[in-house]
C-alpha positions as CSV (number, residue, x, y, z in Angstrom):
1,M,-33.5,19.1,7.1
2,T,-31.1,20.6,9.7
3,A,-28.2,20.5,7.2
4,A,-30.3,22.4,4.6
5,L,-31.1,25.0,7.3
6,A,-27.5,25.4,8.3
7,L,-26.3,25.9,4.7
8,G,-29.2,28.2,4.0
9,Q,-28.3,30.4,7.0
10,M,-24.7,30.5,5.9
11,R,-25.7,31.7,2.4
12,R,-28.1,34.3,3.9
13,R,-25.6,35.7,6.4
14,P,-22.1,35.1,4.9
15,T,-20.6,37.9,6.8
16,A,-21.4,36.2,10.1
17,F,-19.1,33.3,9.1
18,V,-16.2,35.2,7.6
19,G,-14.4,35.6,10.9
20,L,-15.0,31.9,11.8
21,A,-13.8,30.8,8.4
22,V,-10.6,32.8,8.7
23,A,-10.0,31.6,12.3
24,L,-10.4,28.0,11.3
25,F,-8.2,28.4,8.3
26,L,-5.4,29.9,10.5
27,A,-5.9,27.1,13.0
28,I,-5.6,24.3,10.4
29,A,-2.7,26.0,8.7
30,A,-0.8,26.4,12.0
31,M,-1.4,22.8,13.1
32,T,-0.4,21.5,9.6
33,L,2.8,23.7,9.8
34,F,4.0,22.5,13.2
35,G,2.7,18.9,12.7
36,S,4.7,18.7,9.5
37,L,7.9,19.9,11.3
38,L,7.3,17.3,14.0
39,A,6.9,14.6,11.3
40,A,10.1,15.8,9.6
41,D,12.1,15.4,12.8
42,V,10.6,11.9,13.5
43,V,11.4,10.5,10.0
44,A,14.7,12.3,9.7
45,P,17.6,9.9,8.8
46,A,20.0,9.0,11.5
47,R,22.8,11.1,10.0
48,A,20.6,14.2,10.2
49,G,20.7,14.0,14.0
50,E,24.0,16.0,14.1
51,A,24.4,18.8,16.5
52,V,22.7,22.1,15.5
53,A,22.5,25.6,17.0
54,G,19.5,26.3,19.1
55,P,17.0,24.1,20.8
56,G,16.4,21.6,18.0
57,L,13.6,21.1,15.5
58,M,11.4,19.0,17.8
59,V,11.6,21.5,20.6
60,I,10.9,24.4,18.2
61,A,7.9,22.8,16.7
62,A,6.5,21.7,20.0
63,A,7.0,25.1,21.7
64,F,5.8,27.1,18.7
65,G,2.8,24.8,18.2
66,E,1.8,24.9,21.8
67,I,1.4,28.7,21.9
68,V,0.3,29.4,18.3
69,V,-2.3,26.6,18.2
70,L,-3.8,27.7,21.6
71,V,-4.1,31.3,20.2
72,A,-5.7,29.9,17.1
73,F,-8.3,28.1,19.0
74,F,-8.9,31.1,21.3
75,V,-9.6,33.0,18.1
76,V,-11.9,30.2,16.8
77,V,-14.0,30.1,20.0
78,N,-14.4,33.9,20.0
79,A,-15.4,34.0,16.3
80,L,-17.9,31.1,16.7
81,G,-19.5,32.7,19.8
82,F,-20.0,35.9,17.9
83,A,-21.3,34.1,14.8
84,V,-24.0,32.4,17.0
85,R,-24.9,35.7,18.6
86,Q,-25.4,37.2,15.2
87,Q,-28.0,34.5,14.5
88,H,-29.8,34.8,17.8
89,R,-32.9,36.3,16.2
90,E,-33.1,33.5,13.5
91,L,-32.5,30.8,16.1
92,A,-35.1,32.3,18.3
93,L,-37.7,32.3,15.5
94,L,-36.9,28.6,14.8
95,R,-37.6,27.9,18.4
96,T,-41.0,29.6,18.2
97,V,-42.0,27.4,15.2
98,A,-41.4,24.1,17.2
99,A,-37.7,23.6,16.6
100,T,-36.3,21.6,19.6
101,P,-33.1,22.6,21.5
102,R,-31.4,19.6,20.0
103,Q,-32.2,20.8,16.5
104,A,-30.8,24.3,17.3
105,R,-27.6,22.7,18.5
106,Q,-27.4,20.5,15.4
107,L,-27.9,23.6,13.2
108,V,-24.8,25.3,14.8
109,R,-22.8,22.1,14.6
110,G,-23.6,21.7,10.9
111,Q,-22.4,25.3,10.3
112,V,-19.1,24.5,12.1
113,V,-18.5,21.3,10.2
114,A,-19.4,23.0,6.8
115,T,-17.1,25.9,7.5
116,T,-14.2,23.7,8.7
117,L,-14.4,21.5,5.6
118,L,-14.6,24.5,3.4
119,V,-11.3,26.0,4.6
120,S,-9.4,22.7,5.2
121,V,-7.8,22.3,1.8
122,P,-6.5,25.9,1.7
123,G,-5.3,25.5,5.2
124,W,-3.4,22.3,4.3
125,V,-1.8,24.0,1.3
126,V,-0.7,27.1,3.2
127,G,0.5,25.1,6.3
128,T,2.5,22.6,4.2
129,A,4.1,25.5,2.1
130,A,4.9,27.4,5.4
131,A,6.5,24.2,6.9
132,D,8.8,23.9,3.9
133,R,9.8,27.6,4.0
134,F,10.3,27.6,7.8
135,L,12.5,24.5,7.6
136,V,14.7,26.0,4.9
137,E,15.1,29.1,7.0
138,L,16.0,27.0,10.1
139,Q,18.6,25.1,8.1
140,R,20.1,28.3,6.7
141,R,20.6,29.5,10.3
142,G,22.1,26.2,11.4
143,M,19.1,25.3,13.6
144,A,18.1,22.2,11.7
145,A,20.2,19.5,10.0
146,P,20.6,19.8,6.2
147,G,19.3,16.3,5.6
148,V,15.9,16.9,7.2
149,R,12.9,17.2,4.8
150,V,9.2,17.6,5.3
151,P,7.7,14.1,4.6
152,E,5.0,13.7,2.1
153,T,2.4,12.3,4.5
154,P,-1.2,13.3,5.0
155,L,-1.1,12.6,8.7
156,P,-0.4,16.1,9.9
157,M,-3.2,17.4,7.7
158,L,-5.7,14.8,9.0
159,V,-4.7,15.5,12.6
160,A,-5.2,19.2,12.0
161,L,-8.6,18.7,10.5
162,A,-9.7,16.3,13.3
163,T,-8.5,18.6,16.0
164,A,-10.1,21.7,14.4
165,L,-13.4,19.8,14.1
166,T,-13.2,18.6,17.8
167,V,-12.5,22.1,19.1
168,G,-15.1,23.7,16.8
169,L,-17.8,21.2,17.9
170,A,-17.0,21.7,21.5
171,A,-17.2,25.4,21.1
172,S,-20.5,25.2,19.3
173,A,-22.0,23.3,22.2
174,V,-21.1,26.1,24.5
175,A,-22.1,28.8,22.1
176,A,-25.5,27.3,21.4
177,L,-26.2,26.5,25.1
178,R,-28.1,29.7,26.0
179,I,-30.5,29.7,23.0
180,S,-31.2,26.0,23.3
181,R,-32.1,26.2,27.0
182,M,-34.5,29.1,26.7
183,A,-38.2,28.8,26.2
184,P,-39.2,29.8,22.7
185,A,-40.9,33.1,23.6
186,A,-38.1,34.1,26.0
187,A,-35.5,33.4,23.3
188,L,-37.2,35.7,20.8
189,T,-37.5,38.4,23.4
190,A,-33.9,38.1,24.4
191,S,-32.7,38.3,20.8
192,S,-32.7,42.1,20.9
193,T,-31.5,42.5,24.5
194,E,-28.5,41.6,26.6
195,H,-28.2,40.1,30.1
196,G,-27.0,42.5,32.6
197,R,-25.0,39.9,34.6
198,T,-22.3,37.4,33.6
199,G,-23.6,33.8,34.2
200,V,-22.3,31.9,37.2
201,P,-20.6,29.1,35.2
202,R,-18.9,31.6,33.0
203,L,-17.8,33.6,36.0
204,L,-16.4,30.5,37.7
205,A,-14.6,29.5,34.5
206,G,-13.1,32.9,34.4
207,I,-11.9,32.7,38.0
208,G,-10.4,29.3,37.3
209,A,-8.5,30.7,34.3
210,L,-7.3,33.6,36.5
211,V,-6.0,31.1,39.1
212,G,-4.4,28.9,36.3
213,G,-2.7,31.9,34.8
214,G,-1.4,33.0,38.1
215,L,0.1,29.5,38.8
216,L,1.8,29.6,35.4
217,L,3.3,33.0,36.1
218,R,4.5,31.7,39.5
219,L,6.1,28.8,37.7
220,A,7.8,31.2,35.3
221,A,9.0,33.5,38.2
222,T,10.6,30.6,40.0
223,R,12.7,29.2,37.1
224,P,16.5,29.4,37.5
225,A,18.1,32.1,35.4
226,E,19.7,29.5,33.1
227,Q,16.3,28.2,32.2
228,L,15.4,31.3,30.2
229,D,13.5,29.4,27.5
230,E,11.3,27.5,30.0
231,A,10.6,30.7,31.9
232,G,9.6,32.5,28.7
233,Q,7.3,29.7,27.6
234,A,5.6,29.5,31.0
235,A,5.1,33.3,31.1
236,L,3.8,33.4,27.5
237,L,1.4,30.5,28.2
238,G,0.3,32.3,31.4
239,S,-0.5,35.5,29.6
240,L,-2.6,33.5,27.1
241,V,-4.5,31.8,30.0
242,L,-5.1,35.2,31.6
243,L,-6.4,36.6,28.3
244,M,-8.8,33.7,28.2
245,A,-9.9,34.8,31.7
246,V,-10.4,38.3,30.3
247,A,-12.6,36.9,27.6
248,L,-14.7,34.9,30.1
249,V,-15.3,37.8,32.5
250,G,-15.1,40.3,29.7
251,P,-18.6,41.8,30.1
252,F,-18.0,42.6,33.7
253,A,-14.5,43.9,33.3
254,T,-15.3,46.0,30.2
255,R,-18.3,47.6,31.8
256,V,-16.2,48.7,34.8
257,L,-13.5,50.1,32.6
258,A,-15.9,51.8,30.2
259,A,-17.6,53.5,33.1
260,V,-14.3,54.9,34.3
261,L,-13.0,55.9,30.9
262,G,-16.4,57.2,29.7
263,A,-16.5,60.0,32.2
264,P,-14.1,62.3,30.3
265,V,-15.8,61.4,27.0
266,R,-19.2,62.4,28.4
267,A,-17.6,65.7,29.7
268,L,-16.0,66.5,26.3
269,G,-19.0,65.6,24.2
270,P,-22.3,66.0,26.2
271,G,-24.3,64.7,23.3
272,V,-22.5,62.0,21.2
273,G,-20.1,61.3,24.1
274,W,-23.0,60.5,26.5
275,L,-24.6,58.2,23.8
276,A,-21.3,56.5,23.0
277,D,-20.7,55.8,26.7
278,A,-24.3,54.6,27.2
279,N,-24.0,52.2,24.2
280,L,-20.7,50.7,25.5
281,R,-21.9,50.2,29.1
282,G,-25.4,49.0,28.1
283,Y,-24.2,46.4,25.6
284,A,-21.3,44.9,27.6
285,R,-21.3,41.7,25.7
286,R,-21.0,43.5,22.4
287,L,-18.2,45.6,23.8
288,S,-16.5,42.6,25.2
289,S,-16.5,40.9,21.7
290,A,-14.8,44.0,20.3
291,V,-12.3,44.5,23.2
292,V,-11.1,40.9,23.6
293,P,-9.2,40.7,20.2
294,V,-7.6,44.1,21.0
295,A,-6.5,42.9,24.4
296,L,-5.2,39.7,22.7
297,L,-3.2,41.7,20.2
298,V,-1.7,44.1,22.9
299,G,-1.2,41.4,25.5
300,L,0.6,38.9,23.4
301,S,2.7,41.3,21.4
302,G,3.6,43.3,24.5
303,T,4.6,40.2,26.4
304,M,6.8,39.0,23.6
305,S,8.4,42.4,23.0
306,I,9.2,43.1,26.7
307,M,10.4,39.5,27.3
308,T,12.8,39.8,24.4
309,A,14.2,43.1,25.6
310,T,14.5,41.8,29.1
311,A,16.4,38.7,28.0
312,E,18.7,40.8,25.8
313,H,19.6,43.1,28.6
314,A,19.7,40.6,31.5
315,P,23.0,40.5,33.4
316,G,25.1,37.7,32.0
317,A,22.8,37.1,29.1
318,P,25.5,36.0,26.7
319,T,26.7,33.4,29.1
320,T,23.2,32.3,30.1
321,S,22.3,31.3,26.6
322,V,24.9,30.7,24.0
323,T,22.1,30.7,21.4
324,L,20.7,34.1,22.4
325,D,20.7,35.4,18.8
326,T,18.8,32.4,17.5
327,D,16.4,32.6,20.5
328,V,15.7,36.3,19.7
329,W,15.0,35.4,16.0
330,L,12.7,32.6,17.0
331,R,10.8,34.9,19.4
332,Q,10.5,37.5,16.6
333,V,9.0,34.8,14.3
334,E,6.6,33.7,17.0
335,L,5.6,37.3,17.7
336,A,4.9,37.8,14.0
337,L,2.7,34.7,13.9
338,L,0.8,35.8,17.1
339,I,0.3,39.3,15.8
340,C,-1.1,37.8,12.5
341,F,-3.7,35.8,14.4
342,A,-4.6,38.6,16.8
343,A,-4.8,41.2,13.9
344,V,-7.1,39.0,11.9
345,S,-9.3,38.4,14.9
346,T,-9.5,42.1,15.7
347,I,-10.4,43.2,12.2
348,N,-13.0,40.4,11.7
349,T,-14.7,41.0,15.0
350,L,-14.8,44.8,14.9
351,V,-16.2,44.8,11.3
352,A,-18.8,42.2,12.2
353,V,-19.8,43.9,15.4
354,T,-20.3,47.3,13.7
355,A,-22.0,46.0,10.6
356,D,-24.5,44.1,12.8
357,R,-25.8,47.5,14.2
358,G,-27.4,48.7,11.0
359,R,-30.9,48.5,12.5
360,E,-29.8,50.4,15.6
361,F,-28.3,53.2,13.5
362,A,-31.5,53.4,11.4
363,L,-33.7,53.8,14.5
364,L,-31.4,56.5,15.8
365,R,-31.7,58.3,12.5
366,L,-35.5,58.0,12.6
367,V,-35.6,59.8,16.0
368,G,-33.5,62.7,14.6
369,A,-29.8,61.7,14.6
370,T,-27.8,62.7,11.6
371,R,-25.2,60.6,9.9
372,S,-22.6,63.0,11.1
373,Q,-23.7,62.6,14.7
374,L,-23.6,58.8,14.3
375,M,-20.1,58.9,13.0
376,R,-19.0,61.1,15.8
377,M,-20.6,58.7,18.2
378,L,-18.8,55.8,16.6
379,S,-15.5,57.7,16.8
380,A,-15.9,58.1,20.5
381,E,-16.9,54.4,20.8
382,A,-13.8,53.4,18.8
383,V,-11.5,55.4,21.0
384,L,-13.1,54.0,24.2
385,T,-12.9,50.4,22.8
386,T,-9.3,50.8,21.9
387,A,-8.5,52.3,25.4
388,V,-10.3,49.4,27.2
389,G,-8.6,46.8,25.1
390,V,-5.1,48.3,25.5
391,L,-5.5,48.6,29.3
392,L,-6.6,45.0,29.6
393,G,-3.8,43.7,27.3
394,A,-1.2,45.9,29.1
395,A,-2.3,44.5,32.5
396,V,-1.8,41.0,31.3
397,A,1.5,41.8,29.6
398,G,2.7,43.6,32.8
399,A,2.0,40.6,35.0
400,A,3.6,38.1,32.6
401,T,6.7,40.1,32.0
402,A,7.1,40.8,35.7
403,A,7.2,37.0,36.3
404,F,9.7,36.5,33.5
405,S,11.9,39.3,34.7
406,T,11.9,37.9,38.2
407,A,13.3,34.7,36.8
408,V,16.1,36.1,34.7
409,T,17.1,39.3,36.6
410,D,15.8,38.7,40.2
411,S,13.7,41.9,39.7
412,A,10.0,42.2,39.0
413,V,10.7,45.3,36.9
414,P,11.3,44.2,33.2
415,D,13.2,46.1,30.6
416,V,10.4,47.9,28.7
417,P,11.2,49.1,25.1
418,P,9.2,52.3,24.8
419,S,9.3,52.5,21.0
420,A,8.0,48.9,20.6
421,C,5.2,49.5,23.1
422,W,4.2,52.7,21.4
423,W,4.1,50.8,18.1
424,I,1.9,48.2,19.6
425,V,-0.6,50.8,20.9
426,A,-0.5,52.6,17.6
427,G,-1.1,49.3,15.7
428,A,-4.0,48.5,17.9
429,A,-5.5,51.9,17.3
430,A,-4.8,51.7,13.5
431,L,-6.7,48.4,13.4
432,T,-9.6,49.4,15.7
433,V,-10.6,53.0,14.8
434,P,-10.5,52.9,11.0
435,G,-12.2,49.5,11.0
436,I,-15.1,50.7,13.1
437,L,-15.5,53.9,11.2
438,A,-15.3,52.4,7.7
439,T,-17.9,49.8,8.6
440,G,-20.0,52.4,10.3
441,L,-20.0,54.5,7.1
442,W,-21.4,51.4,5.2
443,A,-23.9,50.6,8.0
444,V,-25.5,54.0,8.0
445,R,-26.0,54.3,4.2
446,G,-29.5,53.8,2.7
447,P,-33.0,54.8,3.7
448,A,-33.4,54.7,7.5
449,A,-37.0,53.5,7.3
450,E,-36.1,50.4,5.3
451,L,-33.1,49.5,7.4
452,A,-35.1,49.8,10.6
453,G,-37.4,47.1,9.5
454,G,-34.8,44.3,9.6
455,D,-31.1,43.4,9.5
456,R,-29.1,44.1,6.4
457,D,-27.7,40.9,4.9
């Protein structure tokens, strides 16, 4: 019965699961990719162990996999949390007709399992093909021995599936906790409102992540100059942990930043500007869902770009790392992968967040707002959302790169490439603003009276 309800909900609200499906697909593909490279190094013939340029296949696969897989799961947890929030009304209705908290959790778990199985085969195919292509490129650059081949074993694929299921199920337990603990009547009432405060467990987890990220940055800052790679990995991992902290305390942080940035918007547009600012501050959780992927995109890409520039211009860099050119290439590949994850998460989340507001837009139209006014309101919201995400991401990137710069140059001031940073900000705006406005145009079409009666599927 629970399985049928889970599949029925997925068929009724497919858009709610697109982001989760893409995130799980990327996670499985990434784990298959780097698991296949690890397997290739393990089963490589003895003669393939000749000296190669760069850190070696095992180190590359482990270092890349550590960061990329963590980012993939960060995206999975964010996408799953939003998918559950989109179903809050339906889950609340089930609670009012005698569904137990356990059944509500089973429903969410069933959706996670079904989505994971659905994307597993495409993820395996893409991950295996990417492993072959990446290995060929490493061999062409002399960073992997010519005799190494990706083995034909299903083990990396099975490990990727098992890990994705484990993380997805753990995330589903957290995502469904609130709705399963509420009394049925309270759950239905809360489906259309937001809590004004961040829960204590989430706040404590956020503080723990902030402390953990700070310790990782301290570790990066205290590495000797010759341990450039170790300092870079610690700084990048620290930035990711800090971004997780941003996600956990996001409603509080975004409400504060929105209040500060909303003042000029209210002054420039007394009507739509005031409404846009009120929407963002009044729905902090929704704003946080939209801002976190933008901060992820800016924070990770900014950290990677600034660390690369700092390493290239560090005093004695050529003597510090004889493989600096290969290191830079590897960082560029890692940056491309991270941007891919962050961009997909940004687009999926923003589209889903905006599309889910169809009933809200219809009610505004019924009380006199025109489509033109709603689009101007969304434009102001899009600009504010981008600004908040960029500021949070830039703060994380600034802290991480300061730690890295301290390690390699003895100065907390890194080498910041202005053109790269401007491109990062422009890229974030190009993903955010058009995505929100295009989805908004779709959400406001149709008769307002009909849309106000329920959610658009």
